[in-house]
Biotite code that builds the C-alpha atoms (Angstrom):
import biotite.structure as struc

atoms = struc.array([
    struc.Atom([17.665, -9.969, -46.905], chain_id="A", res_id=1, res_name="MET", atom_name="CA", element="C"),
    struc.Atom([20.312, -8.978, -44.298], chain_id="A", res_id=2, res_name="ARG", atom_name="CA", element="C"),
    struc.Atom([19.891, -12.612, -42.808], chain_id="A", res_id=3, res_name="ARG", atom_name="CA", element="C"),
    struc.Atom([20.650, -14.291, -46.185], chain_id="A", res_id=4, res_name="VAL", atom_name="CA", element="C"),
    struc.Atom([23.813, -12.235, -46.480], chain_id="A", res_id=5, res_name="PHE", atom_name="CA", element="C"),
    struc.Atom([24.845, -13.121, -42.695], chain_id="A", res_id=6, res_name="ILE", atom_name="CA", element="C"),
    struc.Atom([24.466, -16.959, -43.665], chain_id="A", res_id=7, res_name="LYS", atom_name="CA", element="C"),
    struc.Atom([26.187, -16.520, -47.065], chain_id="A", res_id=8, res_name="ILE", atom_name="CA", element="C"),
    struc.Atom([29.089, -14.821, -45.224], chain_id="A", res_id=9, res_name="GLY", atom_name="CA", element="C"),
    struc.Atom([29.090, -17.792, -42.589], chain_id="A", res_id=10, res_name="ILE", atom_name="CA", element="C"),
    struc.Atom([29.236, -20.358, -45.239], chain_id="A", res_id=11, res_name="LEU", atom_name="CA", element="C"),
    struc.Atom([32.227, -18.259, -46.988], chain_id="A", res_id=12, res_name="LEU", atom_name="CA", element="C"),
    struc.Atom([34.126, -18.088, -44.057], chain_id="A", res_id=13, res_name="VAL", atom_name="CA", element="C"),
    struc.Atom([33.587, -22.007, -43.200], chain_id="A", res_id=14, res_name="LEU", atom_name="CA", element="C"),
    struc.Atom([34.254, -22.686, -47.051], chain_id="A", res_id=15, res_name="PHE", atom_name="CA", element="C"),
    struc.Atom([37.868, -20.693, -47.071], chain_id="A", res_id=16, res_name="ILE", atom_name="CA", element="C"),
    struc.Atom([38.561, -22.448, -43.597], chain_id="A", res_id=17, res_name="LEU", atom_name="CA", element="C"),
    struc.Atom([38.019, -25.647, -44.782], chain_id="A", res_id=18, res_name="LEU", atom_name="CA", element="C"),
    struc.Atom([39.953, -24.672, -48.071], chain_id="A", res_id=19, res_name="THR", atom_name="CA", element="C"),
    struc.Atom([42.710, -23.859, -45.863], chain_id="A", res_id=20, res_name="GLY", atom_name="CA", element="C"),
    struc.Atom([43.108, -26.962, -43.857], chain_id="A", res_id=21, res_name="LEU", atom_name="CA", element="C"),
    struc.Atom([43.148, -29.185, -46.696], chain_id="A", res_id=22, res_name="ASN", atom_name="CA", element="C"),
    struc.Atom([45.581, -27.137, -48.287], chain_id="A", res_id=23, res_name="SER", atom_name="CA", element="C"),
    struc.Atom([47.726, -27.582, -45.353], chain_id="A", res_id=24, res_name="LEU", atom_name="CA", element="C"),
    struc.Atom([47.183, -31.472, -45.181], chain_id="A", res_id=25, res_name="ASN", atom_name="CA", element="C"),
    struc.Atom([48.004, -31.419, -48.886], chain_id="A", res_id=26, res_name="PHE", atom_name="CA", element="C"),
    struc.Atom([51.649, -29.495, -48.378], chain_id="A", res_id=27, res_name="PHE", atom_name="CA", element="C"),
    struc.Atom([52.393, -32.114, -45.506], chain_id="A", res_id=28, res_name="LYS", atom_name="CA", element="C"),
    struc.Atom([51.530, -34.518, -47.564], chain_id="A", res_id=29, res_name="ASN", atom_name="CA", element="C"),
    struc.Atom([53.502, -33.092, -50.526], chain_id="A", res_id=30, res_name="LEU", atom_name="CA", element="C"),
    struc.Atom([56.706, -32.449, -48.506], chain_id="A", res_id=31, res_name="GLU", atom_name="CA", element="C"),
    struc.Atom([56.617, -36.007, -46.822], chain_id="A", res_id=32, res_name="SER", atom_name="CA", element="C"),
    struc.Atom([56.470, -37.524, -50.444], chain_id="A", res_id=33, res_name="GLN", atom_name="CA", element="C"),
    struc.Atom([59.357, -35.050, -51.488], chain_id="A", res_id=34, res_name="SER", atom_name="CA", element="C"),
    struc.Atom([61.128, -36.683, -48.598], chain_id="A", res_id=35, res_name="ILE", atom_name="CA", element="C"),
    struc.Atom([60.796, -40.084, -49.510], chain_id="A", res_id=36, res_name="ASP", atom_name="CA", element="C"),
    struc.Atom([61.366, -39.410, -53.311], chain_id="A", res_id=37, res_name="LEU", atom_name="CA", element="C"),
    struc.Atom([64.938, -37.660, -52.203], chain_id="A", res_id=38, res_name="ARG", atom_name="CA", element="C"),
    struc.Atom([65.761, -40.855, -50.231], chain_id="A", res_id=39, res_name="PHE", atom_name="CA", element="C"),
    struc.Atom([65.067, -42.959, -53.167], chain_id="A", res_id=40, res_name="GLN", atom_name="CA", element="C"),
    struc.Atom([67.177, -40.724, -55.710], chain_id="A", res_id=41, res_name="ILE", atom_name="CA", element="C"),
    struc.Atom([70.054, -40.463, -53.354], chain_id="A", res_id=42, res_name="ARG", atom_name="CA", element="C"),
    struc.Atom([69.972, -44.418, -52.611], chain_id="A", res_id=43, res_name="GLY", atom_name="CA", element="C"),
    struc.Atom([71.699, -46.341, -49.857], chain_id="A", res_id=44, res_name="GLU", atom_name="CA", element="C"),
    struc.Atom([74.805, -44.836, -48.104], chain_id="A", res_id=45, res_name="GLU", atom_name="CA", element="C"),
    struc.Atom([78.005, -46.411, -46.632], chain_id="A", res_id=46, res_name="LYS", atom_name="CA", element="C"),
    struc.Atom([77.090, -48.096, -42.937], chain_id="A", res_id=47, res_name="VAL", atom_name="CA", element="C"),
    struc.Atom([79.541, -47.148, -40.318], chain_id="A", res_id=48, res_name="PRO", atom_name="CA", element="C"),
    struc.Atom([81.192, -50.672, -39.407], chain_id="A", res_id=49, res_name="GLU", atom_name="CA", element="C"),
    struc.Atom([81.632, -49.792, -35.519], chain_id="A", res_id=50, res_name="ASP", atom_name="CA", element="C"),
    struc.Atom([77.590, -49.787, -35.495], chain_id="A", res_id=51, res_name="ILE", atom_name="CA", element="C"),
    struc.Atom([76.036, -53.565, -34.398], chain_id="A", res_id=52, res_name="VAL", atom_name="CA", element="C"),
    struc.Atom([72.469, -54.305, -33.890], chain_id="A", res_id=53, res_name="ILE", atom_name="CA", element="C"),
    struc.Atom([71.675, -57.397, -31.674], chain_id="A", res_id=54, res_name="ILE", atom_name="CA", element="C"),
    struc.Atom([68.027, -58.132, -32.117], chain_id="A", res_id=55, res_name="GLY", atom_name="CA", element="C"),
    struc.Atom([65.457, -59.982, -30.285], chain_id="A", res_id=56, res_name="ILE", atom_name="CA", element="C"),
    struc.Atom([64.324, -61.985, -33.312], chain_id="A", res_id=57, res_name="ASP", atom_name="CA", element="C"),
    struc.Atom([62.131, -65.312, -33.792], chain_id="A", res_id=58, res_name="ASP", atom_name="CA", element="C"),
    struc.Atom([64.986, -67.683, -33.355], chain_id="A", res_id=59, res_name="ASN", atom_name="CA", element="C"),
    struc.Atom([65.841, -65.839, -29.960], chain_id="A", res_id=60, res_name="SER", atom_name="CA", element="C"),
    struc.Atom([62.414, -66.206, -28.825], chain_id="A", res_id=61, res_name="ILE", atom_name="CA", element="C"),
    struc.Atom([61.773, -69.798, -30.177], chain_id="A", res_id=62, res_name="PHE", atom_name="CA", element="C"),
    struc.Atom([65.129, -70.954, -28.007], chain_id="A", res_id=63, res_name="GLU", atom_name="CA", element="C"),
    struc.Atom([64.731, -68.464, -24.967], chain_id="A", res_id=64, res_name="ILE", atom_name="CA", element="C"),
    struc.Atom([61.132, -68.235, -24.525], chain_id="A", res_id=65, res_name="GLY", atom_name="CA", element="C"),
    struc.Atom([58.319, -65.756, -24.751], chain_id="A", res_id=66, res_name="ASN", atom_name="CA", element="C"),
    struc.Atom([59.220, -62.134, -23.772], chain_id="A", res_id=67, res_name="TRP", atom_name="CA", element="C"),
    struc.Atom([60.149, -60.591, -21.105], chain_id="A", res_id=68, res_name="PRO", atom_name="CA", element="C"),
    struc.Atom([63.055, -62.685, -20.462], chain_id="A", res_id=69, res_name="TRP", atom_name="CA", element="C"),
    struc.Atom([64.810, -62.864, -16.869], chain_id="A", res_id=70, res_name="LYS", atom_name="CA", element="C"),
    struc.Atom([67.244, -60.183, -16.720], chain_id="A", res_id=71, res_name="ARG", atom_name="CA", element="C"),
    struc.Atom([70.383, -62.222, -15.589], chain_id="A", res_id=72, res_name="ASN", atom_name="CA", element="C"),
    struc.Atom([70.165, -63.225, -19.344], chain_id="A", res_id=73, res_name="LEU", atom_name="CA", element="C"),
    struc.Atom([70.932, -59.652, -19.902], chain_id="A", res_id=74, res_name="HIS", atom_name="CA", element="C"),
    struc.Atom([73.769, -59.664, -17.293], chain_id="A", res_id=75, res_name="ALA", atom_name="CA", element="C"),
    struc.Atom([75.030, -62.704, -19.351], chain_id="A", res_id=76, res_name="GLU", atom_name="CA", element="C"),
    struc.Atom([74.930, -60.842, -22.782], chain_id="A", res_id=77, res_name="LEU", atom_name="CA", element="C"),
    struc.Atom([76.959, -58.193, -21.208], chain_id="A", res_id=78, res_name="LEU", atom_name="CA", element="C"),
    struc.Atom([79.541, -60.425, -19.895], chain_id="A", res_id=79, res_name="ASP", atom_name="CA", element="C"),
    struc.Atom([79.579, -61.406, -23.689], chain_id="A", res_id=80, res_name="VAL", atom_name="CA", element="C"),
    struc.Atom([79.876, -58.025, -25.137], chain_id="A", res_id=81, res_name="LEU", atom_name="CA", element="C"),
    struc.Atom([82.582, -56.657, -22.621], chain_id="A", res_id=82, res_name="LYS", atom_name="CA", element="C"),
    struc.Atom([85.155, -58.863, -24.289], chain_id="A", res_id=83, res_name="GLU", atom_name="CA", element="C"),
    struc.Atom([84.887, -56.901, -27.461], chain_id="A", res_id=84, res_name="GLY", atom_name="CA", element="C"),
    struc.Atom([85.704, -53.685, -25.738], chain_id="A", res_id=85, res_name="LYS", atom_name="CA", element="C"),
    struc.Atom([82.628, -51.625, -27.025], chain_id="A", res_id=86, res_name="PRO", atom_name="CA", element="C"),
    struc.Atom([82.716, -48.016, -26.632], chain_id="A", res_id=87, res_name="LYS", atom_name="CA", element="C"),
    struc.Atom([78.797, -47.993, -25.651], chain_id="A", res_id=88, res_name="LEU", atom_name="CA", element="C"),
    struc.Atom([76.141, -50.440, -25.074], chain_id="A", res_id=89, res_name="ILE", atom_name="CA", element="C"),
    struc.Atom([72.625, -49.137, -25.741], chain_id="A", res_id=90, res_name="VAL", atom_name="CA", element="C"),
    struc.Atom([69.673, -51.008, -24.462], chain_id="A", res_id=91, res_name="PHE", atom_name="CA", element="C"),
    struc.Atom([66.474, -50.033, -26.269], chain_id="A", res_id=92, res_name="ASP", atom_name="CA", element="C"),
    struc.Atom([64.292, -51.743, -23.897], chain_id="A", res_id=93, res_name="ILE", atom_name="CA", element="C"),
    struc.Atom([62.049, -50.595, -21.027], chain_id="A", res_id=94, res_name="LEU", atom_name="CA", element="C"),
    struc.Atom([63.237, -51.825, -17.737], chain_id="A", res_id=95, res_name="PHE", atom_name="CA", element="C"),
    struc.Atom([60.176, -50.496, -15.912], chain_id="A", res_id=96, res_name="ASP", atom_name="CA", element="C"),
    struc.Atom([58.994, -53.054, -13.806], chain_id="A", res_id=97, res_name="THR", atom_name="CA", element="C"),
    struc.Atom([61.094, -54.793, -10.821], chain_id="A", res_id=98, res_name="SER", atom_name="CA", element="C"),
    struc.Atom([62.030, -58.201, -11.102], chain_id="A", res_id=99, res_name="THR", atom_name="CA", element="C"),
    struc.Atom([64.001, -60.534, -8.736], chain_id="A", res_id=100, res_name="PRO", atom_name="CA", element="C"),
    struc.Atom([67.269, -60.741, -11.110], chain_id="A", res_id=101, res_name="GLU", atom_name="CA", element="C"),
    struc.Atom([67.361, -56.873, -10.933], chain_id="A", res_id=102, res_name="ASP", atom_name="CA", element="C"),
    struc.Atom([70.597, -56.763, -8.496], chain_id="A", res_id=103, res_name="LYS", atom_name="CA", element="C"),
    struc.Atom([72.274, -59.169, -10.557], chain_id="A", res_id=104, res_name="ILE", atom_name="CA", element="C"),
    struc.Atom([71.905, -57.130, -13.780], chain_id="A", res_id=105, res_name="PHE", atom_name="CA", element="C"),
    struc.Atom([72.519, -53.841, -12.089], chain_id="A", res_id=106, res_name="SER", atom_name="CA", element="C"),
    struc.Atom([75.899, -55.023, -10.494], chain_id="A", res_id=107, res_name="THR", atom_name="CA", element="C"),
    struc.Atom([76.697, -56.064, -14.398], chain_id="A", res_id=108, res_name="LYS", atom_name="CA", element="C"),
    struc.Atom([75.771, -52.524, -15.614], chain_id="A", res_id=109, res_name="LEU", atom_name="CA", element="C"),
    struc.Atom([78.075, -50.989, -12.946], chain_id="A", res_id=110, res_name="LYS", atom_name="CA", element="C"),
    struc.Atom([80.811, -53.299, -13.919], chain_id="A", res_id=111, res_name="GLU", atom_name="CA", element="C"),
    struc.Atom([80.703, -52.398, -17.568], chain_id="A", res_id=112, res_name="ILE", atom_name="CA", element="C"),
    struc.Atom([80.053, -48.701, -16.891], chain_id="A", res_id=113, res_name="ASN", atom_name="CA", element="C"),
    struc.Atom([79.349, -48.033, -20.594], chain_id="A", res_id=114, res_name="SER", atom_name="CA", element="C"),
    struc.Atom([75.595, -48.625, -20.958], chain_id="A", res_id=115, res_name="VAL", atom_name="CA", element="C"),
    struc.Atom([72.660, -46.137, -22.009], chain_id="A", res_id=116, res_name="VAL", atom_name="CA", element="C"),
    struc.Atom([69.218, -47.321, -20.810], chain_id="A", res_id=117, res_name="LEU", atom_name="CA", element="C"),
    struc.Atom([65.886, -46.177, -22.590], chain_id="A", res_id=118, res_name="ALA", atom_name="CA", element="C"),
    struc.Atom([63.141, -44.468, -20.757], chain_id="A", res_id=119, res_name="ASN", atom_name="CA", element="C"),
    struc.Atom([59.545, -43.729, -22.347], chain_id="A", res_id=120, res_name="TYR", atom_name="CA", element="C"),
    struc.Atom([57.855, -40.588, -22.613], chain_id="A", res_id=121, res_name="MET", atom_name="CA", element="C"),
    struc.Atom([53.962, -40.093, -22.422], chain_id="A", res_id=122, res_name="SER", atom_name="CA", element="C"),
    struc.Atom([52.534, -36.866, -23.258], chain_id="A", res_id=123, res_name="VAL", atom_name="CA", element="C"),
    struc.Atom([49.051, -35.292, -23.029], chain_id="A", res_id=124, res_name="TYR", atom_name="CA", element="C"),
    struc.Atom([47.403, -31.770, -23.352], chain_id="A", res_id=125, res_name="TYR", atom_name="CA", element="C"),
    struc.Atom([46.250, -30.020, -20.207], chain_id="A", res_id=126, res_name="ASP", atom_name="CA", element="C"),
    struc.Atom([42.857, -28.129, -21.322], chain_id="A", res_id=127, res_name="LYS", atom_name="CA", element="C"),
    struc.Atom([42.966, -25.890, -18.172], chain_id="A", res_id=128, res_name="ASN", atom_name="CA", element="C"),
    struc.Atom([46.880, -24.882, -18.608], chain_id="A", res_id=129, res_name="LEU", atom_name="CA", element="C"),
    struc.Atom([46.821, -25.146, -22.329], chain_id="A", res_id=130, res_name="LYS", atom_name="CA", element="C"),
    struc.Atom([50.122, -26.595, -22.388], chain_id="A", res_id=131, res_name="VAL", atom_name="CA", element="C"),
    struc.Atom([51.326, -30.135, -22.826], chain_id="A", res_id=132, res_name="ASN", atom_name="CA", element="C"),
    struc.Atom([52.294, -32.151, -19.773], chain_id="A", res_id=133, res_name="VAL", atom_name="CA", element="C"),
    struc.Atom([55.050, -34.827, -19.841], chain_id="A", res_id=134, res_name="PHE", atom_name="CA", element="C"),
    struc.Atom([55.775, -38.093, -17.435], chain_id="A", res_id=135, res_name="SER", atom_name="CA", element="C"),
    struc.Atom([58.560, -40.372, -17.817], chain_id="A", res_id=136, res_name="ILE", atom_name="CA", element="C"),
    struc.Atom([58.642, -43.793, -17.424], chain_id="A", res_id=137, res_name="LYS", atom_name="CA", element="C"),
    struc.Atom([62.212, -44.730, -16.182], chain_id="A", res_id=138, res_name="GLU", atom_name="CA", element="C"),
    struc.Atom([64.349, -47.750, -15.532], chain_id="A", res_id=139, res_name="PRO", atom_name="CA", element="C"),
    struc.Atom([63.354, -49.127, -12.148], chain_id="A", res_id=140, res_name="VAL", atom_name="CA", element="C"),
    struc.Atom([65.853, -49.017, -9.379], chain_id="A", res_id=141, res_name="GLU", atom_name="CA", element="C"),
    struc.Atom([68.749, -50.189, -8.851], chain_id="A", res_id=142, res_name="PRO", atom_name="CA", element="C"),
    struc.Atom([69.017, -50.319, -12.550], chain_id="A", res_id=143, res_name="LEU", atom_name="CA", element="C"),
    struc.Atom([68.814, -46.579, -13.394], chain_id="A", res_id=144, res_name="LYS", atom_name="CA", element="C"),
    struc.Atom([71.269, -45.689, -10.866], chain_id="A", res_id=145, res_name="SER", atom_name="CA", element="C"),
    struc.Atom([73.747, -48.070, -12.246], chain_id="A", res_id=146, res_name="SER", atom_name="CA", element="C"),
    struc.Atom([73.880, -46.339, -15.410], chain_id="A", res_id=147, res_name="VAL", atom_name="CA", element="C"),
    struc.Atom([74.963, -42.721, -16.170], chain_id="A", res_id=148, res_name="SER", atom_name="CA", element="C"),
    struc.Atom([72.425, -41.680, -18.757], chain_id="A", res_id=149, res_name="LYS", atom_name="CA", element="C"),
    struc.Atom([68.973, -42.711, -20.153], chain_id="A", res_id=150, res_name="THR", atom_name="CA", element="C"),
    struc.Atom([66.981, -41.292, -22.941], chain_id="A", res_id=151, res_name="GLY", atom_name="CA", element="C"),
    struc.Atom([63.111, -41.467, -24.239], chain_id="A", res_id=152, res_name="PHE", atom_name="CA", element="C"),
    struc.Atom([62.768, -43.978, -27.132], chain_id="A", res_id=153, res_name="SER", atom_name="CA", element="C"),
    struc.Atom([59.785, -42.024, -28.396], chain_id="A", res_id=154, res_name="ASN", atom_name="CA", element="C"),
    struc.Atom([59.527, -41.588, -32.256], chain_id="A", res_id=155, res_name="LEU", atom_name="CA", element="C"),
    struc.Atom([57.431, -39.598, -34.015], chain_id="A", res_id=156, res_name="LEU", atom_name="CA", element="C"),
    struc.Atom([54.691, -41.019, -36.417], chain_id="A", res_id=157, res_name="VAL", atom_name="CA", element="C"),
    struc.Atom([53.576, -38.868, -39.373], chain_id="A", res_id=158, res_name="ASP", atom_name="CA", element="C"),
    struc.Atom([49.894, -39.194, -40.502], chain_id="A", res_id=159, res_name="SER", atom_name="CA", element="C"),
    struc.Atom([50.735, -42.120, -43.113], chain_id="A", res_id=160, res_name="ASP", atom_name="CA", element="C"),
    struc.Atom([51.982, -44.050, -40.166], chain_id="A", res_id=161, res_name="ASN", atom_name="CA", element="C"),
    struc.Atom([55.549, -43.449, -41.451], chain_id="A", res_id=162, res_name="LYS", atom_name="CA", element="C"),
    struc.Atom([58.531, -42.773, -39.187], chain_id="A", res_id=163, res_name="ILE", atom_name="CA", element="C"),
    struc.Atom([60.507, -39.752, -40.797], chain_id="A", res_id=164, res_name="ARG", atom_name="CA", element="C"),
    struc.Atom([61.400, -37.598, -38.044], chain_id="A", res_id=165, res_name="ARG", atom_name="CA", element="C"),
    struc.Atom([63.010, -37.543, -34.380], chain_id="A", res_id=166, res_name="GLY", atom_name="CA", element="C"),
    struc.Atom([63.388, -34.969, -31.488], chain_id="A", res_id=167, res_name="GLU", atom_name="CA", element="C"),
    struc.Atom([66.330, -34.364, -29.437], chain_id="A", res_id=168, res_name="THR", atom_name="CA", element="C"),
    struc.Atom([64.579, -32.984, -26.483], chain_id="A", res_id=169, res_name="PHE", atom_name="CA", element="C"),
    struc.Atom([60.931, -31.879, -24.898], chain_id="A", res_id=170, res_name="GLU", atom_name="CA", element="C"),
    struc.Atom([60.970, -29.229, -22.475], chain_id="A", res_id=171, res_name="GLN", atom_name="CA", element="C"),
    struc.Atom([57.817, -28.804, -20.033], chain_id="A", res_id=172, res_name="ASP", atom_name="CA", element="C"),
    struc.Atom([56.140, -25.672, -18.321], chain_id="A", res_id=173, res_name="LEU", atom_name="CA", element="C"),
    struc.Atom([58.725, -25.149, -15.686], chain_id="A", res_id=174, res_name="PHE", atom_name="CA", element="C"),
    struc.Atom([61.637, -25.446, -18.266], chain_id="A", res_id=175, res_name="GLY", atom_name="CA", element="C"),
    struc.Atom([62.907, -28.928, -17.393], chain_id="A", res_id=176, res_name="VAL", atom_name="CA", element="C"),
    struc.Atom([64.149, -30.638, -20.320], chain_id="A", res_id=177, res_name="ARG", atom_name="CA", element="C"),
    struc.Atom([64.040, -34.520, -21.056], chain_id="A", res_id=178, res_name="TYR", atom_name="CA", element="C"),
    struc.Atom([66.696, -35.591, -23.569], chain_id="A", res_id=179, res_name="TYR", atom_name="CA", element="C"),
    struc.Atom([66.033, -38.394, -26.421], chain_id="A", res_id=180, res_name="SER", atom_name="CA", element="C"),
    struc.Atom([67.824, -41.422, -26.743], chain_id="A", res_id=181, res_name="LEU", atom_name="CA", element="C"),
    struc.Atom([69.341, -40.699, -29.692], chain_id="A", res_id=182, res_name="PRO", atom_name="CA", element="C"),
    struc.Atom([70.792, -37.541, -28.508], chain_id="A", res_id=183, res_name="LEU", atom_name="CA", element="C"),
    struc.Atom([71.938, -39.013, -25.353], chain_id="A", res_id=184, res_name="THR", atom_name="CA", element="C"),
    struc.Atom([73.833, -41.813, -27.132], chain_id="A", res_id=185, res_name="VAL", atom_name="CA", element="C"),
    struc.Atom([75.418, -39.027, -29.157], chain_id="A", res_id=186, res_name="TYR", atom_name="CA", element="C"),
    struc.Atom([76.461, -37.192, -25.769], chain_id="A", res_id=187, res_name="ALA", atom_name="CA", element="C"),
    struc.Atom([77.887, -40.261, -24.365], chain_id="A", res_id=188, res_name="SER", atom_name="CA", element="C"),
    struc.Atom([80.130, -41.087, -27.388], chain_id="A", res_id=189, res_name="LEU", atom_name="CA", element="C"),
    struc.Atom([81.539, -37.529, -27.648], chain_id="A", res_id=190, res_name="ASN", atom_name="CA", element="C"),
    struc.Atom([81.704, -36.708, -23.984], chain_id="A", res_id=191, res_name="GLY", atom_name="CA", element="C"),
    struc.Atom([79.526, -33.803, -24.339], chain_id="A", res_id=192, res_name="GLU", atom_name="CA", element="C"),
    struc.Atom([76.721, -32.178, -22.037], chain_id="A", res_id=193, res_name="SER", atom_name="CA", element="C"),
    struc.Atom([73.155, -33.076, -23.015], chain_id="A", res_id=194, res_name="LEU", atom_name="CA", element="C"),
    struc.Atom([72.226, -29.249, -22.523], chain_id="A", res_id=195, res_name="TYR", atom_name="CA", element="C"),
    struc.Atom([74.665, -27.947, -24.732], chain_id="A", res_id=196, res_name="SER", atom_name="CA", element="C"),
    struc.Atom([73.889, -30.335, -27.548], chain_id="A", res_id=197, res_name="LEU", atom_name="CA", element="C"),
    struc.Atom([70.451, -29.382, -27.487], chain_id="A", res_id=198, res_name="SER", atom_name="CA", element="C"),
    struc.Atom([71.257, -25.950, -28.272], chain_id="A", res_id=199, res_name="LEU", atom_name="CA", element="C"),
    struc.Atom([73.469, -27.070, -31.040], chain_id="A", res_id=200, res_name="LYS", atom_name="CA", element="C"),
    struc.Atom([70.953, -29.145, -32.597], chain_id="A", res_id=201, res_name="PHE", atom_name="CA", element="C"),
    struc.Atom([67.321, -28.481, -33.778], chain_id="A", res_id=202, res_name="PRO", atom_name="CA", element="C"),
    struc.Atom([64.686, -29.862, -31.677], chain_id="A", res_id=203, res_name="ASN", atom_name="CA", element="C"),
    struc.Atom([62.994, -31.667, -34.444], chain_id="A", res_id=204, res_name="SER", atom_name="CA", element="C"),
    struc.Atom([65.128, -33.358, -37.304], chain_id="A", res_id=205, res_name="PHE", atom_name="CA", element="C"),
    struc.Atom([64.408, -35.691, -40.541], chain_id="A", res_id=206, res_name="TYR", atom_name="CA", element="C"),
    struc.Atom([66.201, -39.033, -39.864], chain_id="A", res_id=207, res_name="ILE", atom_name="CA", element="C"),
    struc.Atom([69.058, -39.446, -41.852], chain_id="A", res_id=208, res_name="ASN", atom_name="CA", element="C"),
    struc.Atom([68.197, -43.052, -42.953], chain_id="A", res_id=209, res_name="TYR", atom_name="CA", element="C"),
    struc.Atom([71.295, -45.083, -44.710], chain_id="A", res_id=210, res_name="VAL", atom_name="CA", element="C"),
    struc.Atom([69.249, -47.547, -46.300], chain_id="A", res_id=211, res_name="GLY", atom_name="CA", element="C"),
    struc.Atom([66.375, -50.647, -45.435], chain_id="A", res_id=212, res_name="GLY", atom_name="CA", element="C"),
    struc.Atom([66.241, -53.338, -43.294], chain_id="A", res_id=213, res_name="GLU", atom_name="CA", element="C"),
    struc.Atom([69.614, -55.265, -42.694], chain_id="A", res_id=214, res_name="GLY", atom_name="CA", element="C"),
    struc.Atom([71.692, -52.294, -43.630], chain_id="A", res_id=215, res_name="SER", atom_name="CA", element="C"),
    struc.Atom([73.421, -52.328, -40.161], chain_id="A", res_id=216, res_name="PHE", atom_name="CA", element="C"),
    struc.Atom([75.254, -55.268, -39.021], chain_id="A", res_id=217, res_name="ARG", atom_name="CA", element="C"),
    struc.Atom([72.928, -57.652, -36.955], chain_id="A", res_id=218, res_name="TYR", atom_name="CA", element="C"),
    struc.Atom([73.414, -60.560, -34.926], chain_id="A", res_id=219, res_name="PHE", atom_name="CA", element="C"),
    struc.Atom([70.699, -62.359, -33.064], chain_id="A", res_id=220, res_name="SER", atom_name="CA", element="C"),
    struc.Atom([70.521, -62.243, -29.111], chain_id="A", res_id=221, res_name="TYR", atom_name="CA", element="C"),
    struc.Atom([70.731, -65.985, -28.679], chain_id="A", res_id=222, res_name="VAL", atom_name="CA", element="C"),
    struc.Atom([73.800, -66.185, -31.224], chain_id="A", res_id=223, res_name="ASP", atom_name="CA", element="C"),
    struc.Atom([75.534, -63.608, -29.197], chain_id="A", res_id=224, res_name="VAL", atom_name="CA", element="C"),
    struc.Atom([74.693, -65.168, -25.958], chain_id="A", res_id=225, res_name="LEU", atom_name="CA", element="C"),
    struc.Atom([76.420, -68.391, -27.218], chain_id="A", res_id=226, res_name="LYS", atom_name="CA", element="C"),
    struc.Atom([79.063, -66.793, -28.832], chain_id="A", res_id=227, res_name="LYS", atom_name="CA", element="C"),
    struc.Atom([77.808, -67.893, -31.992], chain_id="A", res_id=228, res_name="LYS", atom_name="CA", element="C"),
    struc.Atom([78.659, -65.076, -34.178], chain_id="A", res_id=229, res_name="TYR", atom_name="CA", element="C"),
    struc.Atom([81.540, -63.731, -36.253], chain_id="A", res_id=230, res_name="THR", atom_name="CA", element="C"),
    struc.Atom([83.080, -60.388, -35.931], chain_id="A", res_id=231, res_name="SER", atom_name="CA", element="C"),
])
């Protein structure tokens, strides 16, 4: 009889644990759906006119060729962009392999002196140390040293494959902080230090989307390269 009670007790514990886990998933999904609903109710917001996206679109691929492109093209793009005297240029592209054109591109990066490049963070869990271990893929030299800042471009993907959240930084076991691309851009535009901003803002946040695809001003890469665009 005692063994029967023990088995019943084990089954009850397992049932409670499974119920708890399902409840957690239920409330997480409910919160995500609530966020989506609130965005729909709020509607689209006015988009800042001083933000412009230059897209590597199908038309650009068709005219220039398959990706990756030679980096002297990016140098030519910077020549075109500097005529408009932009406050900041952000390349959300990972330049982590060396090419013969790096010197041309790096020279132009130094000349512009208002460019932020992206890096990419890889994370794995160390079972022995019981901590997350971070590694960063940075732009190759001389590109990295030609800009003042880089930031990781990773985004958090929810269980339903939607992106609702972002991060400002990650910190490793030794207290080293790795800063995100959005925070790096904000710091560059406002002349603030990344460390002080990481104390000011939460580590994880919901992204305040202004609208759907096409909300921001958009130009095709190849059109900008050919100066076939309107301001």
